[in-house]
Biopython code that builds the backbone (N, CA, C, O; Angstrom):
import numpy as np
from Bio.PDB.StructureBuilder import StructureBuilder

atoms = [
    (1, "MET", "N", (8.867, 44.984, -69.209)),
    (1, "MET", "CA", (9.245, 44.348, -68.504)),
    (1, "MET", "C", (8.717, 44.755, -66.985)),
    (1, "MET", "O", (8.543, 45.939, -66.694)),
    (2, "SER", "N", (8.435, 43.508, -65.886)),
    (2, "SER", "CA", (7.464, 44.070, -64.743)),
    (2, "SER", "C", (8.721, 43.407, -63.985)),
    (2, "SER", "O", (9.392, 42.470, -64.418)),
    (3, "LYS", "N", (8.925, 44.171, -62.609)),
    (3, "LYS", "CA", (9.309, 43.672, -62.055)),
    (3, "LYS", "C", (8.591, 43.808, -59.995)),
    (3, "LYS", "O", (8.222, 44.836, -59.428)),
    (4, "LYS", "N", (8.630, 42.728, -59.561)),
    (4, "LYS", "CA", (8.285, 42.684, -58.272)),
    (4, "LYS", "C", (8.554, 43.319, -57.174)),
    (4, "LYS", "O", (9.303, 44.228, -57.533)),
    (5, "ILE", "N", (8.456, 43.365, -56.464)),
    (5, "ILE", "CA", (9.344, 44.520, -55.341)),
    (5, "ILE", "C", (8.738, 44.000, -53.883)),
    (5, "ILE", "O", (7.552, 43.673, -53.849)),
    (6, "PHE", "N", (9.502, 43.927, -52.748)),
    (6, "PHE", "CA", (8.927, 42.869, -51.785)),
    (6, "PHE", "C", (9.145, 44.721, -50.751)),
    (6, "PHE", "O", (10.040, 45.545, -50.936)),
    (7, "VAL", "N", (8.273, 44.787, -50.003)),
    (7, "VAL", "CA", (7.630, 45.636, -49.066)),
    (7, "VAL", "C", (8.420, 45.181, -47.888)),
    (7, "VAL", "O", (8.556, 43.958, -47.908)),
    (8, "GLY", "N", (8.982, 45.756, -46.874)),
    (8, "GLY", "CA", (8.693, 44.789, -45.131)),
    (8, "GLY", "C", (8.949, 46.477, -44.258)),
    (8, "GLY", "O", (9.261, 47.655, -44.433)),
    (9, "ASN", "N", (8.528, 45.447, -43.244)),
    (9, "ASN", "CA", (8.135, 47.288, -42.140)),
    (9, "ASN", "C", (7.296, 47.153, -42.126)),
    (9, "ASN", "O", (6.726, 47.736, -41.204)),
    (10, "LEU", "N", (6.428, 46.330, -43.032)),
    (10, "LEU", "CA", (4.970, 47.478, -43.159)),
    (10, "LEU", "C", (4.263, 48.074, -41.284)),
    (10, "LEU", "O", (4.727, 47.702, -40.206)),
    (11, "SER", "N", (3.214, 48.934, -41.475)),
    (11, "SER", "CA", (2.806, 48.915, -40.343)),
    (11, "SER", "C", (1.260, 48.030, -40.450)),
    (11, "SER", "O", (0.573, 48.402, -41.401)),
    (12, "PHE", "N", (0.766, 47.126, -39.750)),
    (12, "PHE", "CA", (0.020, 46.655, -39.050)),
    (12, "PHE", "C", (-1.381, 46.553, -39.737)),
    (12, "PHE", "O", (-2.152, 45.639, -40.025)),
    (13, "GLN", "N", (-1.356, 47.833, -39.859)),
    (13, "GLN", "CA", (-2.618, 48.746, -40.722)),
    (13, "GLN", "C", (-2.784, 49.161, -42.140)),
    (13, "GLN", "O", (-3.662, 49.430, -42.960)),
    (14, "SER", "N", (-1.673, 49.088, -42.031)),
    (14, "SER", "CA", (-1.591, 49.678, -43.309)),
    (14, "SER", "C", (-2.693, 48.783, -44.893)),
    (14, "SER", "O", (-3.007, 47.608, -45.081)),
    (15, "THR", "N", (-2.850, 49.533, -45.368)),
    (15, "THR", "CA", (-3.708, 48.783, -46.744)),
    (15, "THR", "C", (-3.203, 49.427, -48.323)),
    (15, "THR", "O", (-2.763, 50.505, -48.724)),
    (16, "GLU", "N", (-3.601, 47.899, -49.022)),
    (16, "GLU", "CA", (-2.812, 48.253, -50.503)),
    (16, "GLU", "C", (-3.243, 49.450, -51.398)),
    (16, "GLU", "O", (-2.856, 49.842, -52.499)),
    (17, "SER", "N", (-4.411, 49.990, -50.313)),
    (17, "SER", "CA", (-4.722, 51.877, -51.751)),
    (17, "SER", "C", (-3.337, 52.396, -51.072)),
    (17, "SER", "O", (-2.441, 52.623, -51.885)),
    (18, "GLU", "N", (-3.047, 52.607, -49.765)),
    (18, "GLU", "CA", (-1.804, 53.452, -49.025)),
    (18, "GLU", "C", (-0.668, 52.254, -49.771)),
    (18, "GLU", "O", (-0.273, 52.048, -48.623)),
    (19, "ILE", "N", (-0.368, 51.924, -50.067)),
    (19, "ILE", "CA", (0.866, 51.378, -50.844)),
    (19, "ILE", "C", (0.946, 51.731, -52.258)),
    (19, "ILE", "O", (1.853, 52.216, -52.934)),
    (20, "THR", "N", (-0.390, 51.313, -52.556)),
    (20, "THR", "CA", (-0.413, 52.506, -54.412)),
    (20, "THR", "C", (-0.144, 53.228, -54.171)),
    (20, "THR", "O", (1.063, 53.037, -54.021)),
    (21, "GLN", "N", (-0.397, 54.463, -53.879)),
    (21, "GLN", "CA", (-0.430, 56.213, -53.544)),
    (21, "GLN", "C", (1.029, 56.320, -53.348)),
    (21, "GLN", "O", (1.708, 57.185, -53.900)),
    (22, "ALA", "N", (1.750, 54.928, -52.111)),
    (22, "ALA", "CA", (3.354, 55.645, -52.236)),
    (22, "ALA", "C", (4.576, 55.087, -53.380)),
    (22, "ALA", "O", (5.659, 55.657, -53.518)),
    (23, "PHE", "N", (4.206, 54.025, -54.049)),
    (23, "PHE", "CA", (4.721, 53.744, -55.576)),
    (23, "PHE", "C", (4.300, 53.871, -56.524)),
    (23, "PHE", "O", (4.805, 53.377, -57.532)),
    (24, "GLU", "N", (2.996, 54.731, -56.527)),
    (24, "GLU", "CA", (2.252, 55.904, -57.686)),
    (24, "GLU", "C", (3.578, 56.663, -58.353)),
    (24, "GLU", "O", (4.008, 56.489, -59.493)),
    (25, "GLN", "N", (4.105, 57.550, -57.333)),
    (25, "GLN", "CA", (5.076, 58.713, -57.465)),
    (25, "GLN", "C", (5.606, 57.785, -58.289)),
    (25, "GLN", "O", (5.003, 58.351, -59.201)),
    (26, "TYR", "N", (6.185, 56.859, -58.864)),
    (26, "TYR", "CA", (7.877, 56.290, -59.676)),
    (26, "TYR", "C", (6.910, 55.578, -60.827)),
    (26, "TYR", "O", (7.609, 54.887, -61.568)),
    (27, "GLY", "N", (5.774, 55.553, -61.119)),
    (27, "GLY", "CA", (5.666, 55.487, -62.086)),
    (27, "GLY", "C", (4.284, 54.229, -62.027)),
    (27, "GLY", "O", (4.054, 53.940, -60.852)),
    (28, "ALA", "N", (3.535, 53.605, -62.845)),
    (28, "ALA", "CA", (1.863, 52.802, -62.970)),
    (28, "ALA", "C", (2.469, 51.631, -61.894)),
    (28, "ALA", "O", (3.466, 50.953, -62.142)),
    (29, "VAL", "N", (1.595, 51.523, -60.543)),
    (29, "VAL", "CA", (1.875, 50.177, -60.012)),
    (29, "VAL", "C", (0.209, 49.364, -60.875)),
    (29, "VAL", "O", (-0.939, 49.724, -61.134)),
    (30, "GLU", "N", (1.365, 47.715, -61.083)),
    (30, "GLU", "CA", (0.169, 46.745, -61.366)),
    (30, "GLU", "C", (-0.489, 46.045, -60.970)),
    (30, "GLU", "O", (-1.469, 45.450, -61.418)),
    (31, "SER", "N", (0.383, 46.068, -59.391)),
    (31, "SER", "CA", (-0.711, 45.376, -58.078)),
    (31, "SER", "C", (0.052, 45.328, -57.722)),
    (31, "SER", "O", (1.184, 45.329, -58.205)),
    (32, "VAL", "N", (-0.707, 45.206, -55.676)),
    (32, "VAL", "CA", (-0.072, 45.310, -54.667)),
    (32, "VAL", "C", (-0.818, 44.423, -53.961)),
    (32, "VAL", "O", (-2.047, 44.456, -53.915)),
    (33, "SER", "N", (-0.037, 43.524, -53.336)),
    (33, "SER", "CA", (-0.855, 42.252, -52.320)),
    (33, "SER", "C", (-0.140, 42.364, -50.992)),
    (33, "SER", "O", (1.067, 42.235, -50.787)),
    (34, "LEU", "N", (-1.162, 42.644, -50.074)),
    (34, "LEU", "CA", (0.151, 42.691, -48.334)),
    (34, "LEU", "C", (-0.294, 41.583, -48.292)),
    (34, "LEU", "O", (-1.143, 41.211, -49.101)),
    (35, "ILE", "N", (0.348, 40.540, -47.004)),
    (35, "ILE", "CA", (0.330, 38.933, -46.625)),
    (35, "ILE", "C", (-0.027, 39.273, -45.724)),
    (35, "ILE", "O", (0.327, 40.337, -45.216)),
    (36, "THR", "N", (-1.072, 38.256, -45.095)),
    (36, "THR", "CA", (-1.663, 38.427, -44.430)),
    (36, "THR", "C", (-1.739, 37.108, -43.455)),
    (36, "THR", "O", (-1.488, 36.423, -44.446)),
    (37, "ASP", "N", (-1.858, 36.140, -42.417)),
    (37, "ASP", "CA", (-1.661, 35.342, -41.619)),
    (37, "ASP", "C", (-3.155, 34.267, -42.262)),
    (37, "ASP", "O", (-4.321, 34.655, -42.207)),
    (38, "ARG", "N", (-2.855, 33.353, -42.645)),
    (38, "ARG", "CA", (-3.970, 32.445, -42.658)),
    (38, "ARG", "C", (-5.427, 32.535, -41.696)),
    (38, "ARG", "O", (-6.528, 33.015, -41.966)),
    (39, "GLU", "N", (-5.013, 31.992, -40.717)),
    (39, "GLU", "CA", (-6.228, 31.873, -39.513)),
    (39, "GLU", "C", (-6.910, 33.285, -39.185)),
    (39, "GLU", "O", (-8.072, 33.668, -39.048)),
    (40, "THR", "N", (-5.381, 34.004, -39.110)),
    (40, "THR", "CA", (-6.640, 34.965, -38.399)),
    (40, "THR", "C", (-6.721, 36.262, -39.039)),
    (40, "THR", "O", (-7.307, 37.187, -38.476)),
    (41, "GLY", "N", (-6.025, 36.438, -40.488)),
    (41, "GLY", "CA", (-6.468, 37.508, -41.251)),
    (41, "GLY", "C", (-5.650, 38.466, -41.306)),
    (41, "GLY", "O", (-5.437, 39.169, -42.294)),
    (42, "ARG", "N", (-5.160, 38.545, -40.280)),
    (42, "ARG", "CA", (-4.220, 40.009, -39.912)),
    (42, "ARG", "C", (-2.839, 39.888, -40.496)),
    (42, "ARG", "O", (-2.214, 38.839, -40.655)),
    (43, "SER", "N", (-2.450, 41.118, -40.794)),
    (43, "SER", "CA", (-1.044, 41.538, -41.618)),
    (43, "SER", "C", (-0.092, 41.560, -40.982)),
    (43, "SER", "O", (0.276, 42.288, -40.059)),
    (44, "LYS", "N", (0.678, 40.082, -41.878)),
    (44, "LYS", "CA", (1.903, 39.874, -41.686)),
    (44, "LYS", "C", (3.162, 40.677, -41.787)),
    (44, "LYS", "O", (4.224, 40.112, -41.527)),
    (45, "GLY", "N", (3.152, 42.112, -42.188)),
    (45, "GLY", "CA", (4.260, 43.160, -41.877)),
    (45, "GLY", "C", (4.576, 43.686, -42.897)),
    (45, "GLY", "O", (4.900, 44.869, -42.792)),
    (46, "PHE", "N", (4.619, 43.051, -44.299)),
    (46, "PHE", "CA", (5.120, 42.733, -45.294)),
    (46, "PHE", "C", (3.949, 41.975, -46.997)),
    (46, "PHE", "O", (3.026, 41.160, -47.005)),
    (47, "GLY", "N", (4.349, 42.444, -47.686)),
    (47, "GLY", "CA", (3.772, 43.141, -48.917)),
    (47, "GLY", "C", (3.989, 42.757, -50.126)),
    (47, "GLY", "O", (5.095, 43.002, -49.643)),
    (48, "PHE", "N", (4.133, 42.284, -51.589)),
    (48, "PHE", "CA", (5.029, 42.467, -52.575)),
    (48, "PHE", "C", (3.685, 43.628, -53.947)),
    (48, "PHE", "O", (2.590, 43.387, -54.455)),
    (49, "VAL", "N", (4.635, 44.786, -53.996)),
    (49, "VAL", "CA", (3.948, 45.470, -55.314)),
    (49, "VAL", "C", (4.954, 44.821, -56.373)),
    (49, "VAL", "O", (6.057, 44.276, -56.336)),
    (50, "VAL", "N", (3.736, 45.256, -57.600)),
    (50, "VAL", "CA", (4.457, 44.947, -59.389)),
    (50, "VAL", "C", (4.337, 46.025, -59.868)),
    (50, "VAL", "O", (3.220, 46.542, -59.853)),
    (51, "MET", "N", (5.868, 46.975, -60.668)),
    (51, "MET", "CA", (5.635, 47.824, -61.478)),
    (51, "MET", "C", (6.557, 47.473, -62.384)),
    (51, "MET", "O", (7.379, 46.576, -62.198)),
    (52, "GLU", "N", (6.440, 48.361, -63.705)),
    (52, "GLU", "CA", (7.531, 48.210, -64.459)),
    (52, "GLU", "C", (8.469, 48.630, -64.215)),
    (52, "GLU", "O", (8.576, 49.741, -63.696)),
    (53, "GLU", "N", (9.942, 47.501, -64.659)),
    (53, "GLU", "CA", (11.406, 47.673, -64.416)),
    (53, "GLU", "C", (12.007, 48.959, -63.580)),
    (53, "GLU", "O", (12.396, 48.894, -62.414)),
    (54, "GLU", "N", (12.006, 50.344, -64.546)),
    (54, "GLU", "CA", (12.436, 51.633, -64.235)),
    (54, "GLU", "C", (11.803, 51.592, -63.462)),
    (54, "GLU", "O", (12.564, 51.299, -62.539)),
    (55, "ALA", "N", (10.160, 51.727, -62.768)),
    (55, "ALA", "CA", (9.580, 52.658, -62.702)),
    (55, "ALA", "C", (9.752, 51.905, -61.062)),
    (55, "ALA", "O", (9.757, 52.786, -60.203)),
    (56, "ALA", "N", (9.914, 50.242, -60.379)),
    (56, "ALA", "CA", (10.155, 49.563, -59.831)),
    (56, "ALA", "C", (11.881, 50.206, -59.515)),
    (56, "ALA", "O", (11.794, 50.358, -58.296)),
    (57, "ASN", "N", (12.968, 50.541, -59.788)),
    (57, "ASN", "CA", (14.095, 50.160, -59.502)),
    (57, "ASN", "C", (14.197, 52.159, -59.037)),
    (57, "ASN", "O", (15.208, 52.523, -58.436)),
    (58, "LYS", "N", (13.355, 52.977, -59.305)),
    (58, "LYS", "CA", (13.635, 54.179, -59.188)),
    (58, "LYS", "C", (12.833, 54.439, -57.707)),
    (58, "LYS", "O", (13.036, 55.329, -56.882)),
    (59, "ALA", "N", (11.919, 53.406, -57.687)),
    (59, "ALA", "CA", (10.787, 52.899, -56.178)),
    (59, "ALA", "C", (11.419, 52.679, -55.138)),
    (59, "ALA", "O", (11.481, 53.404, -54.145)),
    (60, "ILE", "N", (12.072, 51.358, -55.372)),
    (60, "ILE", "CA", (13.292, 51.095, -54.771)),
    (60, "ILE", "C", (14.211, 52.070, -54.019)),
    (60, "ILE", "O", (14.284, 52.321, -52.816)),
    (61, "ALA", "N", (15.066, 52.668, -55.342)),
    (61, "ALA", "CA", (15.736, 53.487, -54.252)),
    (61, "ALA", "C", (15.340, 54.480, -53.475)),
    (61, "ALA", "O", (16.029, 54.880, -52.536)),
    (62, "SER", "N", (13.914, 55.098, -53.862)),
    (62, "SER", "CA", (13.501, 56.524, -52.980)),
    (62, "SER", "C", (12.485, 55.426, -51.736)),
    (62, "SER", "O", (12.442, 55.946, -50.621)),
    (63, "LEU", "N", (11.804, 54.192, -51.834)),
    (63, "LEU", "CA", (11.741, 54.022, -50.389)),
    (63, "LEU", "C", (12.052, 53.471, -49.689)),
    (63, "LEU", "O", (11.188, 53.176, -48.864)),
    (64, "ASN", "N", (13.500, 52.893, -49.447)),
    (64, "ASN", "CA", (13.828, 52.134, -49.143)),
    (64, "ASN", "C", (14.561, 53.362, -47.241)),
    (64, "ASN", "O", (15.388, 54.268, -47.147)),
    (65, "GLY", "N", (13.652, 52.641, -46.167)),
    (65, "GLY", "CA", (14.455, 54.038, -45.266)),
    (65, "GLY", "C", (12.557, 55.009, -45.420)),
    (65, "GLY", "O", (11.988, 55.589, -44.495)),
    (66, "SER", "N", (12.308, 54.933, -46.127)),
    (66, "SER", "CA", (11.070, 55.782, -45.716)),
    (66, "SER", "C", (10.250, 55.721, -44.978)),
    (66, "SER", "O", (9.867, 54.558, -44.851)),
    (67, "GLN", "N", (9.628, 56.557, -44.247)),
    (67, "GLN", "CA", (8.608, 56.511, -43.933)),
    (67, "GLN", "C", (7.395, 56.357, -44.034)),
    (67, "GLN", "O", (6.919, 57.425, -44.418)),
    (68, "VAL", "N", (6.306, 55.291, -43.840)),
    (68, "VAL", "CA", (5.416, 55.151, -43.473)),
    (68, "VAL", "C", (4.582, 54.199, -42.706)),
    (68, "VAL", "O", (4.770, 53.050, -42.306)),
    (69, "GLY", "N", (3.264, 55.327, -42.598)),
    (69, "GLY", "CA", (2.485, 55.111, -41.531)),
    (69, "GLY", "C", (3.581, 54.224, -40.125)),
    (69, "GLY", "O", (3.608, 53.105, -39.613)),
    (70, "GLY", "N", (4.507, 55.796, -39.944)),
    (70, "GLY", "CA", (5.188, 55.758, -38.600)),
    (70, "GLY", "C", (6.712, 54.820, -38.729)),
    (70, "GLY", "O", (7.582, 54.869, -37.858)),
    (71, "ARG", "N", (6.818, 53.966, -40.015)),
    (71, "ARG", "CA", (7.482, 53.264, -39.773)),
    (71, "ARG", "C", (8.349, 52.874, -40.819)),
    (71, "ARG", "O", (7.614, 52.508, -41.736)),
    (72, "ALA", "N", (10.322, 52.687, -41.379)),
    (72, "ALA", "CA", (10.739, 52.823, -42.181)),
    (72, "ALA", "C", (10.658, 51.649, -42.765)),
    (72, "ALA", "O", (10.693, 50.607, -42.112)),
    (73, "LEU", "N", (10.544, 51.680, -44.009)),
    (73, "LEU", "CA", (10.282, 50.542, -44.908)),
    (73, "LEU", "C", (11.344, 49.771, -45.364)),
    (73, "LEU", "O", (12.305, 50.539, -45.407)),
    (74, "THR", "N", (11.842, 48.152, -45.894)),
    (74, "THR", "CA", (12.646, 47.854, -46.351)),
    (74, "THR", "C", (11.769, 47.688, -47.338)),
    (74, "THR", "O", (10.648, 47.186, -47.250)),
    (75, "VAL", "N", (12.465, 48.255, -48.573)),
    (75, "VAL", "CA", (11.954, 47.876, -49.954)),
    (75, "VAL", "C", (13.373, 47.818, -51.319)),
    (75, "VAL", "O", (14.191, 48.680, -51.640)),
    (76, "ASN", "N", (13.107, 46.175, -51.921)),
    (76, "ASN", "CA", (13.824, 46.128, -52.309)),
    (76, "ASN", "C", (13.241, 45.462, -53.064)),
    (76, "ASN", "O", (12.015, 45.561, -53.124)),
    (77, "GLU", "N", (14.104, 44.365, -54.068)),
    (77, "GLU", "CA", (13.878, 43.700, -55.760)),
    (77, "GLU", "C", (13.255, 42.146, -54.698)),
    (77, "GLU", "O", (13.648, 41.871, -53.565)),
    (78, "ALA", "N", (12.497, 41.576, -55.302)),
    (78, "ALA", "CA", (12.028, 40.285, -54.380)),
    (78, "ALA", "C", (12.837, 39.111, -54.513)),
    (78, "ALA", "O", (13.687, 39.476, -55.325)),
    (79, "LYS", "N", (13.079, 37.977, -54.224)),
    (79, "LYS", "CA", (13.631, 36.842, -54.612)),
    (79, "LYS", "C", (12.811, 36.238, -54.839)),
    (79, "LYS", "O", (11.828, 36.665, -54.233)),
    (80, "PRO", "N", (12.498, 35.049, -55.656)),
    (80, "PRO", "CA", (12.348, 33.869, -55.943)),
    (80, "PRO", "C", (12.315, 33.021, -54.827)),
    (80, "PRO", "O", (13.335, 32.567, -54.309)),
    (81, "MET", "N", (10.950, 32.748, -54.365)),
    (81, "MET", "CA", (10.929, 32.209, -52.453)),
    (81, "MET", "C", (11.144, 30.440, -52.758)),
    (81, "MET", "O", (10.675, 29.637, -53.564)),
    (82, "VAL", "N", (11.980, 30.393, -51.790)),
    (82, "VAL", "CA", (12.868, 28.391, -52.201)),
    (82, "VAL", "C", (11.567, 28.138, -50.980)),
    (82, "VAL", "O", (10.822, 28.794, -50.252)),
    (83, "LYS", "N", (11.810, 27.063, -51.250)),
    (83, "LYS", "CA", (10.335, 25.993, -51.258)),
    (83, "LYS", "C", (11.175, 25.735, -49.967)),
    (83, "LYS", "O", (12.374, 25.956, -50.138)),
    (84, "ARG", "N", (10.889, 25.392, -48.938)),
    (84, "ARG", "CA", (11.166, 24.712, -47.569)),
    (84, "ARG", "C", (10.429, 23.288, -47.530)),
    (84, "ARG", "O", (9.332, 22.787, -47.774)),
    (85, "ASP", "N", (11.914, 22.893, -47.002)),
    (85, "ASP", "CA", (11.022, 21.171, -47.006)),
    (85, "ASP", "C", (10.665, 20.786, -45.502)),
    (85, "ASP", "O", (11.648, 20.774, -44.762)),
    (86, "PHE", "N", (9.551, 20.497, -44.960)),
    (86, "PHE", "CA", (9.259, 20.492, -43.711)),
    (86, "PHE", "C", (8.490, 19.464, -42.960)),
    (86, "PHE", "O", (7.536, 19.507, -42.184)),
    (87, "GLY", "N", (9.600, 18.068, -43.705)),
    (87, "GLY", "CA", (9.382, 16.517, -43.417)),
    (87, "GLY", "C", (9.608, 16.869, -41.793)),
    (87, "GLY", "O", (10.040, 17.807, -41.122)),
    (88, "GLY", "N", (8.990, 15.402, -41.559)),
    (88, "GLY", "CA", (9.101, 15.733, -40.852)),
    (88, "GLY", "C", (10.769, 15.499, -39.641)),
    (88, "GLY", "O", (11.780, 15.683, -40.319)),
    (89, "GLY", "N", (10.972, 15.294, -38.727)),
    (89, "GLY", "CA", (12.658, 14.937, -37.650)),
    (89, "GLY", "C", (13.077, 13.519, -38.922)),
    (89, "GLY", "O", (12.579, 12.653, -39.642)),
    (90, "GLY", "N", (14.302, 14.116, -38.490)),
    (90, "GLY", "CA", (15.284, 13.409, -39.453)),
    (90, "GLY", "C", (15.240, 11.678, -38.688)),
    (90, "GLY", "O", (16.258, 10.985, -38.711)),
    (91, "GLY", "N", (14.122, 11.245, -38.144)),
    (91, "GLY", "CA", (14.230, 9.313, -37.554)),
    (91, "GLY", "C", (15.546, 8.899, -37.113)),
    (91, "GLY", "O", (16.444, 9.698, -36.849)),
    (92, "ARG", "N", (15.646, 7.654, -37.038)),
    (92, "ARG", "CA", (17.166, 8.046, -35.851)),
    (92, "ARG", "C", (18.248, 7.309, -37.028)),
    (92, "ARG", "O", (18.285, 6.229, -37.617)),
    (93, "GLN", "N", (18.919, 8.307, -36.999)),
    (93, "GLN", "CA", (20.342, 7.189, -37.686)),
    (93, "GLN", "C", (21.424, 7.474, -36.934)),
    (93, "GLN", "O", (21.681, 8.565, -36.424)),
    (94, "GLY", "N", (22.146, 6.337, -36.860)),
    (94, "GLY", "CA", (23.455, 6.279, -36.238)),
    (94, "GLY", "C", (23.727, 5.546, -35.010)),
    (94, "GLY", "O", (24.514, 4.607, -34.889)),
    (95, "GLY", "N", (22.488, 6.433, -33.489)),
    (95, "GLY", "CA", (22.573, 6.078, -32.646)),
    (95, "GLY", "C", (23.902, 6.150, -31.563)),
    (95, "GLY", "O", (24.169, 7.265, -31.116)),
    (96, "GLY", "N", (24.658, 5.096, -31.173)),
    (96, "GLY", "CA", (25.760, 4.896, -30.672)),
    (96, "GLY", "C", (25.357, 5.865, -29.232)),
    (96, "GLY", "O", (24.172, 6.126, -29.020)),
    (97, "GLY", "N", (26.288, 6.289, -28.423)),
    (97, "GLY", "CA", (26.302, 6.535, -26.305)),
    (97, "GLY", "C", (24.848, 5.696, -25.668)),
    (97, "GLY", "O", (24.605, 5.581, -24.467)),
    (98, "GLY", "N", (24.423, 5.433, -26.225)),
    (98, "GLY", "CA", (23.654, 4.218, -25.346)),
    (98, "GLY", "C", (23.635, 2.989, -24.285)),
    (98, "GLY", "O", (24.458, 2.132, -24.605)),
    (99, "ARG", "N", (23.043, 2.737, -23.322)),
    (99, "ARG", "CA", (23.585, 1.761, -22.834)),
    (99, "ARG", "C", (24.260, 0.520, -23.129)),
    (99, "ARG", "O", (23.284, -0.014, -23.657)),
    (100, "ARG", "N", (25.038, -0.239, -23.193)),
    (100, "ARG", "CA", (25.314, -1.519, -23.975)),
    (100, "ARG", "C", (25.006, -2.717, -22.926)),
    (100, "ARG", "O", (24.937, -2.651, -21.699)),
    (101, "ASP", "N", (24.794, -4.164, -24.041)),
    (101, "ASP", "CA", (24.593, -5.171, -23.013)),
    (101, "ASP", "C", (25.827, -5.856, -22.519)),
    (101, "ASP", "O", (26.816, -6.267, -23.127)),
    (102, "ARG", "N", (25.500, -5.869, -21.244)),
    (102, "ARG", "CA", (27.745, -6.917, -20.794)),
    (102, "ARG", "C", (27.842, -8.421, -21.171)),
    (102, "ARG", "O", (26.643, -8.634, -20.989)),
    (103, "TYR", "N", (28.109, -9.091, -21.382)),
    (103, "TYR", "CA", (28.600, -10.062, -21.029)),
    (103, "TYR", "C", (29.126, -10.717, -20.458)),
    (103, "TYR", "O", (29.258, -11.886, -20.821)),
]
sb = StructureBuilder()
sb.init_structure("model")
sb.init_model(0)
sb.init_chain("A")
sb.init_seg("    ")
for serial, (resi, resn, name, xyz) in enumerate(atoms, 1):
    if name == "N":
        sb.init_residue(resn, " ", resi, " ")
    sb.init_atom(name, np.array(xyz, "f"), 0.0, 1.0, " ", f" {name:<3s}", serial, name[0])
structure = sb.get_structure()
């Protein structure tokens, strides 16, 4: 069974092949994806690696805090993405505190 690994604090110049090489020491890498900004195409400094579960556990234990590209990596099991609600502001509910008409 495969496990998805979060890799954070990457150098903005890191490449998928560089990350693959770092993780291949612990087992076969199924995929590497570096996250980029939609508008600029520039790396956001994090990505994901998919490996077989046992190899992934070894990689997490060994690579978390290690130096790659001059930066200490954050490596842990990826958590499911939480859907965030970007709805428009809450509208006016309640009111109060405003000026009242006097009789």
